[in-house]
C-alpha positions as CSV (number, residue, x, y, z in Angstrom):
1,M,-0.2,-0.3,0.4
2,A,2.8,2.4,1.3
3,G,4.4,2.0,-2.3
4,R,1.2,2.6,-4.6
5,T,0.3,5.6,-2.2
6,R,3.8,6.8,-3.4
7,R,3.0,6.1,-6.7
8,W,-0.2,7.7,-6.7
9,G,1.0,10.4,-4.9
10,M,3.9,10.9,-7.5
11,T,1.4,10.6,-10.3
12,A,-1.2,13.6,-8.7
13,G,1.7,15.8,-8.3
14,L,3.3,15.4,-11.9
15,A,-0.3,15.6,-12.8
16,S,-1.1,18.9,-11.0
17,A,2.6,20.4,-12.4
18,A,2.1,19.3,-16.1
19,L,-1.4,20.8,-15.9
20,M,0.0,23.9,-14.2
21,A,2.5,24.1,-17.0
22,G,0.6,23.3,-19.8
23,L,-2.8,24.6,-19.6
24,M,-1.9,28.2,-19.8
25,V,-2.4,27.7,-23.7
26,T,-6.1,26.6,-23.0
27,P,-7.1,29.5,-20.4
28,A,-10.8,28.8,-19.1
29,I,-13.3,30.9,-20.2
30,A,-14.9,32.4,-17.1
31,N,-18.8,31.8,-17.4
32,A,-20.6,35.0,-16.8
33,E,-21.5,34.9,-13.3
34,G,-24.5,36.9,-13.8
35,D,-27.3,36.3,-11.4
36,F,-25.7,32.6,-10.9
37,Y,-25.0,33.0,-6.8
38,Q,-28.2,35.0,-6.0
39,P,-30.9,32.6,-4.6
40,P,-34.4,33.1,-5.6
41,E,-36.4,34.9,-3.2
42,V,-38.5,31.7,-1.9
43,L,-36.5,28.7,-1.3
44,G,-38.5,25.8,-1.6
45,G,-38.1,21.9,-1.5
46,A,-36.0,20.1,0.4
47,P,-32.1,20.0,0.9
48,G,-30.0,19.0,-1.8
49,D,-32.3,20.2,-4.5
50,L,-30.7,22.2,-7.4
51,I,-31.7,25.4,-7.5
52,R,-29.2,25.9,-10.9
53,T,-26.5,24.7,-12.7
54,E,-24.2,25.9,-15.2
55,S,-20.5,24.2,-16.7
56,S,-17.6,25.4,-15.0
57,D,-14.0,24.8,-16.9
58,L,-11.3,24.1,-14.8
59,A,-8.6,26.7,-15.0
60,I,-6.1,23.5,-15.1
61,R,-7.4,20.9,-17.7
62,V,-6.4,19.5,-21.1
63,P,-8.9,18.8,-24.0
64,T,-8.6,15.4,-25.0
65,P,-10.9,13.2,-27.9
66,D,-13.2,12.1,-25.5
67,G,-13.8,15.2,-23.1
68,V,-11.5,17.0,-20.7
69,F,-9.0,16.1,-18.7
70,P,-9.2,15.3,-15.3
71,A,-12.8,16.0,-15.1
72,Q,-15.6,18.3,-16.6
73,G,-16.8,20.7,-14.0
74,T,-20.4,21.4,-12.9
75,R,-21.4,24.9,-10.9
76,L,-24.2,24.1,-8.4
77,L,-26.3,26.1,-6.3
78,Y,-28.4,23.9,-4.3
79,R,-30.7,24.1,-1.4
80,S,-29.7,24.0,2.0
81,N,-30.2,24.8,6.0
82,D,-28.1,27.4,7.6
83,A,-26.9,27.1,11.2
84,N,-30.3,27.7,12.6
85,G,-31.8,25.3,10.5
86,A,-33.5,28.0,7.9
87,A,-33.4,27.5,4.1
88,N,-30.6,29.0,2.7
89,A,-28.8,28.3,-0.7
90,V,-25.1,27.0,-1.0
91,S,-23.0,27.2,-4.1
92,G,-20.6,24.6,-5.2
93,T,-18.6,22.3,-7.9
94,Y,-19.3,18.7,-9.1
95,L,-16.4,17.5,-10.5
96,E,-17.1,14.0,-13.3
97,P,-13.6,12.1,-13.7
98,S,-12.4,11.7,-16.9
99,M,-10.4,8.7,-15.5
100,A,-12.6,5.4,-14.9
101,W,-13.3,4.0,-11.8
102,N,-11.4,0.6,-11.7
103,G,-12.4,-0.2,-8.2
104,P,-15.0,-2.4,-6.7
105,G,-18.4,-1.6,-7.4
106,E,-19.8,1.4,-8.4
107,R,-18.4,5.0,-8.8
108,P,-17.3,6.6,-5.3
109,L,-18.4,10.1,-4.5
110,I,-16.2,12.3,-2.4
111,A,-17.5,15.6,-0.6
112,L,-14.2,17.6,-0.3
113,A,-14.7,20.4,2.5
114,P,-12.1,22.9,1.7
115,G,-9.9,24.2,4.0
116,T,-9.6,28.1,4.7
117,Q,-10.4,30.2,1.6
118,G,-11.1,33.7,3.4
119,Q,-14.5,35.6,4.0
120,G,-14.6,37.6,0.4
121,D,-17.0,36.0,-2.0
122,Q,-14.1,35.9,-4.5
123,C,-12.7,33.4,-2.4
124,A,-15.3,30.8,-3.0
125,P,-13.7,27.8,-4.6
126,S,-16.5,27.7,-7.2
127,K,-14.6,30.8,-8.6
128,A,-10.9,30.0,-7.7
129,L,-11.2,26.7,-9.4
130,N,-11.9,28.5,-12.6
131,Q,-8.8,30.5,-12.2
132,V,-5.1,29.8,-12.2
133,V,-4.6,32.6,-9.9
134,Q,-6.9,35.1,-8.6
135,Y,-5.0,38.6,-8.3
136,T,-6.7,42.1,-7.4
137,P,-4.3,44.8,-6.6
138,P,-2.7,45.4,-4.3
139,L,-2.6,42.2,-2.0
140,D,-5.9,40.2,-3.1
141,L,-3.7,37.3,-4.2
142,F,-5.3,33.4,-4.5
143,T,-5.1,30.1,-5.9
144,E,-6.8,27.1,-4.7
145,Y,-4.7,24.7,-3.1
146,E,-6.9,22.3,-2.7
147,L,-6.7,21.4,-6.4
148,V,-3.7,19.2,-5.3
149,S,-6.4,16.8,-3.2
150,I,-8.9,16.9,-5.9
151,N,-6.8,15.8,-8.7
152,A,-5.4,13.1,-6.6
153,M,-8.9,11.6,-6.2
154,L,-9.9,12.4,-9.9
155,L,-7.1,10.3,-11.2
156,Q,-8.3,7.7,-9.3
157,G,-11.6,7.6,-10.8
158,I,-13.1,8.9,-8.0
159,A,-16.2,11.8,-8.4
160,V,-15.6,14.9,-6.1
161,V,-17.6,17.6,-4.8
162,V,-16.3,20.8,-3.5
163,T,-19.0,22.9,-1.2
164,D,-18.5,26.6,-0.9
165,Y,-20.2,26.4,2.3
166,D,-22.6,29.3,3.6
167,G,-22.2,32.4,2.5
168,L,-19.2,32.2,0.6
169,G,-20.2,33.3,-2.7
170,T,-23.5,33.8,-1.7
171,P,-25.0,36.8,-0.3
172,G,-24.1,37.7,3.6
173,H,-20.9,36.7,5.4
174,H,-19.7,33.3,5.4
175,T,-20.3,31.4,8.7
176,Y,-16.5,30.6,8.8
177,V,-16.3,27.3,11.4
178,N,-20.0,27.0,12.3
179,R,-20.3,23.8,13.1
180,A,-24.0,23.5,11.9
181,A,-23.9,25.4,8.5
182,E,-20.6,23.3,7.6
183,A,-22.2,20.2,8.2
184,H,-25.3,20.9,6.6
185,A,-23.5,22.5,3.5
186,L,-21.1,19.4,3.1
187,L,-24.0,16.7,3.7
188,D,-26.2,18.7,0.8
189,S,-23.6,18.8,-1.5
190,V,-23.5,15.0,-1.6
191,R,-27.3,15.1,-2.1
192,A,-26.7,17.7,-4.9
193,A,-24.6,15.8,-6.5
194,Q,-26.4,12.8,-6.6
195,N,-29.5,14.9,-8.0
196,L,-27.4,16.1,-11.3
197,P,-28.8,14.0,-14.0
198,E,-25.8,13.7,-15.8
199,A,-23.4,12.6,-13.0
200,S,-21.9,9.2,-13.6
201,I,-22.4,8.2,-9.4
202,P,-25.5,6.3,-8.6
203,E,-28.3,8.2,-6.6
204,D,-27.1,5.5,-3.3
205,G,-23.7,5.3,-3.6
206,P,-20.9,5.2,-1.7
207,V,-19.8,8.6,0.0
208,G,-16.4,9.7,1.5
209,L,-15.8,12.7,3.6
210,F,-12.4,14.6,3.3
211,G,-11.1,17.7,4.5
212,Y,-8.2,19.5,6.5
213,S,-8.2,22.5,9.1
214,Q,-11.7,24.7,8.4
215,G,-12.5,21.3,6.0
216,G,-11.6,18.8,9.0
217,G,-14.2,20.6,11.3
218,A,-16.8,20.3,8.9
219,V,-16.1,17.0,7.9
220,A,-16.0,15.7,11.8
221,A,-19.5,18.2,12.1
222,A,-21.0,16.4,9.4
223,A,-20.1,12.8,10.9
224,E,-21.8,13.9,13.9
225,L,-24.9,15.0,12.4
226,A,-25.2,12.8,9.2
227,P,-27.4,10.1,11.1
228,S,-30.1,12.8,12.1
229,Y,-29.8,15.5,9.1
230,A,-28.7,12.9,6.4
231,P,-29.6,9.1,7.3
232,E,-30.3,8.1,3.8
233,L,-26.8,8.8,2.9
234,D,-24.1,5.5,2.7
235,L,-21.2,7.2,4.1
236,V,-18.5,4.8,4.8
237,G,-15.9,7.2,5.8
238,A,-14.4,10.5,6.9
239,Y,-11.3,12.2,7.4
240,A,-11.4,15.0,9.2
241,G,-7.6,16.8,9.4
242,A,-7.1,19.4,12.3
243,P,-10.4,20.3,13.0
244,P,-10.7,23.3,15.2
245,A,-13.1,21.2,17.5
246,D,-13.2,24.1,20.4
247,L,-13.0,27.3,19.1
248,V,-11.9,28.9,22.3
249,A,-8.8,26.9,22.6
250,T,-8.1,27.3,18.9
251,L,-8.6,31.1,19.4
252,E,-6.1,31.1,22.0
253,Q,-3.6,28.9,20.0
254,I,-3.7,31.1,16.7
255,D,-3.6,34.5,18.3
256,G,-0.4,36.3,17.7
257,T,0.3,33.9,14.8
258,A,0.1,33.7,11.2
259,L,-3.5,33.4,11.3
260,T,-4.9,36.3,13.9
261,G,-6.9,37.7,11.0
262,A,-8.8,34.2,11.0
263,I,-10.3,35.2,14.2
264,G,-12.0,38.0,12.6
265,Y,-13.9,35.8,10.0
266,T,-15.1,33.9,13.4
267,I,-16.5,36.7,14.7
268,N,-17.9,38.0,11.6
269,G,-19.6,34.6,11.1
270,L,-20.7,34.3,14.6
271,V,-22.7,37.5,14.2
272,E,-23.8,36.5,10.7
273,A,-25.6,33.7,12.0
274,Y,-26.6,35.0,15.2
275,P,-27.5,38.5,14.9
276,Q,-28.0,38.9,18.9
277,L,-24.6,39.0,19.4
278,S,-23.7,42.1,17.2
279,D,-24.1,44.7,19.8
280,V,-22.5,42.4,22.5
281,L,-19.7,41.7,20.5
282,D,-19.4,45.7,18.9
283,A,-19.5,47.2,22.9
284,E,-16.1,44.9,23.2
285,V,-14.1,45.8,20.3
286,N,-12.1,49.5,19.4
287,D,-12.3,51.5,16.2
288,R,-9.1,49.4,15.1
289,G,-10.9,46.5,15.7
290,R,-14.1,47.4,13.7
291,E,-11.3,48.3,10.9
292,M,-9.9,44.6,11.3
293,L,-13.4,42.6,11.0
294,A,-14.7,44.9,8.0
295,A,-11.7,44.3,5.9
296,V,-11.2,40.3,6.6
297,G,-15.0,40.3,5.7
298,N,-13.9,40.8,2.2
299,Q,-10.2,39.2,2.0
300,C,-9.0,35.7,1.1
301,L,-6.6,34.1,3.2
302,P,-3.3,35.2,1.5
303,E,-4.5,39.0,1.9
304,T,-5.4,38.3,5.7
305,L,-2.1,36.7,6.5
306,F,-0.2,39.4,5.3
307,R,-2.0,42.3,7.2
308,F,-3.0,41.0,10.3
309,G,-1.1,37.9,10.9
310,F,0.9,38.1,14.0
311,Q,-1.2,40.9,15.7
312,Q,-2.9,40.5,18.9
313,T,-6.3,40.6,19.2
314,S,-5.7,42.7,22.7
315,D,-5.3,45.5,20.2
316,Y,-8.3,45.3,19.1
317,T,-10.4,44.9,22.2
318,R,-11.9,48.1,24.5
319,T,-10.2,47.0,27.3
320,G,-7.0,45.8,26.2
321,E,-7.3,42.0,27.0
322,P,-6.6,39.0,24.7
323,L,-10.2,38.2,23.0
324,G,-10.4,34.8,24.8
325,V,-10.3,36.9,28.0
326,V,-13.0,39.3,26.9
327,I,-15.1,36.1,25.4
328,G,-15.1,34.4,29.3
329,R,-17.2,36.7,30.6
330,I,-20.0,37.5,28.1
331,P,-22.4,34.5,28.9
332,E,-24.1,35.2,25.5
333,V,-20.8,34.8,23.5
334,Q,-19.6,31.3,25.5
335,E,-23.2,29.8,25.0
336,V,-23.0,30.3,21.4
337,I,-19.2,29.2,21.1
338,A,-20.3,25.9,23.1
339,E,-22.7,25.0,20.7
340,Q,-19.7,24.5,17.9
341,R,-18.0,22.2,20.1
342,I,-17.1,19.0,18.0
343,G,-17.2,16.0,19.6
344,L,-20.4,15.7,21.7
345,R,-21.8,13.3,19.2
346,A,-21.1,9.9,17.5
347,P,-20.7,9.2,13.9
348,R,-21.6,5.6,12.8
349,F,-18.9,5.1,10.2
350,R,-15.3,5.1,10.0
351,S,-13.7,8.3,11.1
352,W,-10.1,9.8,11.2
353,C,-8.3,12.7,12.3
354,S,-5.2,14.4,12.5
355,T,-3.8,17.2,14.1
356,A,-1.8,20.4,13.2
357,P,-0.1,21.6,16.6
358,R,0.7,24.9,15.1
359,T,-2.7,26.0,14.5
360,T,-4.9,23.8,15.9
361,P,-4.9,22.6,19.9
362,C,-3.6,18.7,19.5
363,R,-5.4,17.8,22.9
364,T,-8.9,19.3,21.5
365,V,-8.5,16.7,18.8
366,R,-7.3,13.8,21.1
367,D,-10.3,15.1,23.6
368,G,-12.5,14.8,21.1
369,R,-11.8,11.4,20.0
370,W,-12.4,10.1,23.3
371,R,-16.2,11.9,23.5
372,W,-17.0,10.4,20.1
373,I,-15.2,7.0,21.3
374,G,-17.5,7.5,25.1
375,A,-20.7,8.2,23.1
376,R,-20.4,5.3,20.8
377,R,-19.8,3.1,24.1
378,R,-22.9,4.6,25.6
379,H,-24.9,3.6,22.7
380,G,-23.9,-0.1,22.3
381,A,-21.9,0.3,19.6
382,V,-19.0,-2.2,18.8
383,L,-15.5,-0.6,18.7
384,P,-12.5,-2.2,16.8
385,E,-10.1,-3.8,19.3
386,Q,-7.1,-1.0,18.2
387,H,-8.8,1.6,20.5
388,P,-8.1,1.3,23.8
389,A,-10.2,1.4,26.7
390,D,-7.8,3.4,28.9
391,P,-7.2,7.2,27.2
392,S,-3.7,7.2,28.6
393,R,-2.9,4.1,26.5
394,I,-3.1,6.7,23.2
395,H,0.4,7.7,23.6
396,R,1.6,3.8,23.0
397,Q,-0.3,3.4,19.7
398,P,1.7,3.7,16.6
399,C,1.5,7.1,14.6
400,A,0.7,7.0,11.0
401,A,3.6,6.7,8.2
402,H,5.9,9.6,7.6
403,A,4.8,10.8,11.3
404,R,6.7,11.1,14.5
405,R,5.0,11.9,18.0
406,N,5.9,15.3,19.4
407,A,6.5,16.1,23.1
408,R,2.7,16.8,23.5
409,G,1.9,13.1,22.1
410,C,0.6,14.1,19.3
411,C,1.7,12.5,15.7
412,V,3.4,15.2,13.6
413,H,3.6,14.6,9.9
414,E,7.4,14.7,8.6
415,R,5.7,16.0,5.1
416,S,2.5,18.0,4.7
417,L,-0.8,16.3,6.0
418,R,-2.1,18.0,2.7
419,G,0.0,15.6,0.7
420,Q,-1.6,13.6,-1.8
421,A,-1.0,10.2,0.0
422,R,-3.7,11.3,2.2
423,A,-6.2,11.8,-0.7
424,V,-5.0,8.8,-2.4
425,E,-5.8,6.7,0.6
426,L,-9.5,7.1,-0.2
427,R,-9.5,4.9,-3.1
428,R,-10.3,2.2,-0.6
429,I,-12.1,4.9,1.7
430,L,-9.4,3.9,4.4
431,I,-7.2,6.8,5.4
432,T,-4.1,5.8,8.2
433,P,-4.9,7.3,11.5
434,N,-2.9,9.8,13.1
435,C,-3.7,10.3,16.5
436,G,-6.2,7.8,16.2
437,A,-9.5,6.5,14.3
438,F,-12.5,7.6,15.9
């Protein structure tokens, strides 16, 4: 398996590089957006119903006699539910692979939950996939880094659907790292893809979930909510990479790092989903904080990193306290943030996690793992033998290949967890666990 993974990883990487180098001569013709992302005034139907679709040419592609390599894209606008259960519209992209599926059974579908893109509508993956590089002077520079993982799947004949999440592309602020909104958007992207008449996937075929960072949180949340929200889906596996399982702990971890600006995404998203918090939070930030929140609401990640990286949230609060301290004395905000906690419900299918100690506290992922295991035990689920009954024994479990255990007990990859190896393992919907399979 390791040799095959390396070969597939090399193939995916070389394909991406070759496409990037050679496809400049075949630039994508951008679809006129018009009102595509504007939902109708009345949203009827059921979650996952298609509102509208249009062709979406990947910027990195090769025309062939049989179609387009590696995939033909379809832009989607589909019905979903927001953080409060109200009907909303979410955009995304379905990618029909040109490669045949040579595995057992019918062609599987992977629902890819993107990592942090930003909060401006221009950062939506369904737009970024149409451009090699998006640039608006002076600092708005972005490319869709998820293409590496996407190509690794497409090259194996796996169909892929990529959600834009709530409010990324569509009206309103993107509800960044909101557990319910992201889970709904991801699960409904599967329903939308299966509703496409031209898709080669079956309506009730096997589905895997894949995501890292923000995407890892979306996958973990979707795995938790799937039994009640989308029980009809044949979800057979999920990989949640570095999920921000505890937002307060994650805030404290990234405050003062390159990702400080992403805290602004979170605050904007909280206000969008829970308008009752608007006045409460506004009273706690100073003018500089308001400027930061307004700015990041229209930025993609690279510009946010450049402009607000390594700042302290204490520079943005009225009292000069770190934002984590401020939140700690506001019950209304604490209550809403507690609702975003991952690990309080148990998935009913195989789910794996990994950590990224520099951005996501590994203890929150590890704790979430044990909460999941505990919930499954309480409900009488039979767990694989490799899961120890004693949480302290987790440190004696082996790390995945290409990983080592750090001083805090987390498995840390020697090469990027975003590498093709992780995506390639999804061919069998089996991914080697890092800090343990849930």
